[in-house]
N, C-alpha and C positions, 0 to 999 in steps of 0.2 A: 577295894580296887582303887578308889580315889586316893587313899592314903599311899598306895604303892606308886601311883602316878605322881602325886605331889612330892613324894620322897625322892623319886628319880630326878625330877627337875631341879630341886633345891640342892641336891648333893654336888652339883657342879660348882658350888660356891667355894669349896675348899681345894686349893691347888697343891696340897702336900704331895700327892702322888706324882704330879708332873715334875715338881722340883726334885724329887728323889731319884728320878731317872737320870742316868748319865747323859751328858750333852743336851739335856732338855733346856729349852728357853724358859726363863722365868716369865710366867703369864701375867698379864694385866687383868685381874679378876673384877675390876670395877669396884662397886661398893661391897659385893659379896654378902655374906651373912649366913644364917642357918638354912640349910637345904631341906628338902622334903625327905631325903634319905641320907644315909651315911655316904661320904665322898667316894669311898672305894666301890660301893654298890652303884653309885651314879655313873662313875667312869665306865663301868662294865655294861650298864643297862639303860643309860639315858635314851639311846636311840629307840628302844622298844617303847619306852614311856611316851616319847614324842609321836611315834607312829600310832600308838593306841589313842592318845589324845586327839590326833588328827582325825582318826576314824570316828571317835565320839562326836567331834564337832561337825565334821562334814556330813556324816551319814545320819546322825541322830539329832543334831542341833544342840547338843549339850556343850555349853561353854563354861569351863571351870577355870576361872581367872588364875587360881593358884597353880594350875598345871599347864598354863598356856605358854607358847613360845614367846609371846610378848612379855610375860612375867619373867621368863629367863633372861631376856634381853635387858629389861629394866634393872635387874639385879647385877648382871655381869658385864654390861656395857662399860667401856673404859670411861673414867672421869676426864680423860684428856680429849677424847673425840666422840664420846657417846656411842661408840660402835663396838660390836663383838667380832668384826671382820676387817677393819680398816688397815691394821698393821700385822706384821709377823708375830708380835707378842699379844695380839688381841685374843680374848678368851677362847673363842671357838676355833679360829684359824690356827692359833699356836699349837693346840693339842692335835687337831686333825692333821696338820702338816707333820708333826712329830710321829704320829701313828701311821702316816701315809694313807689316810682315808679321805675320800672325796666328800666334801660338805656341800649338799645341794639344797638345804633349807632356804637359802637366801636367793635362790633363783626366782622364788615367788614372794618371799617375806623380806621385809627390810631388816637389816642388821643394826639399825639405830634405835635409840631410846624413843619412847613415845613423844617426849618433849620436842625432839628433833622432827618427828613426823608432823606434829602440830604446827611447827614453824614453817615447814615446807607447804603445808595445806593452806596456810594463811596468805601465802604469796600469790 
């Protein structure tokens, strides 16, 4: 089950499917890297993985760093602005806009890398 969750989050690292779509904006994938699952699987199922991890964390207190939203942001935040939601080509925003899907993760969670969160906390 953890492998499934981890695979889902890490597959967001490969933008090939987004670029292959007609009229798709080239996404800023940040540092990217090896995902926990294949990119095609992640594109289709990442929302289920995120919901499952949310339930594990909030209801059971299980925190799996590899499957956390924070880990996704650390990997996919733009090297330009440390964010997955700041611009139209940002990793999360770009794909969700293209697919016409509302993204609501960041109503509660920050869309910036941890380093940016620490800088704000220090102020």
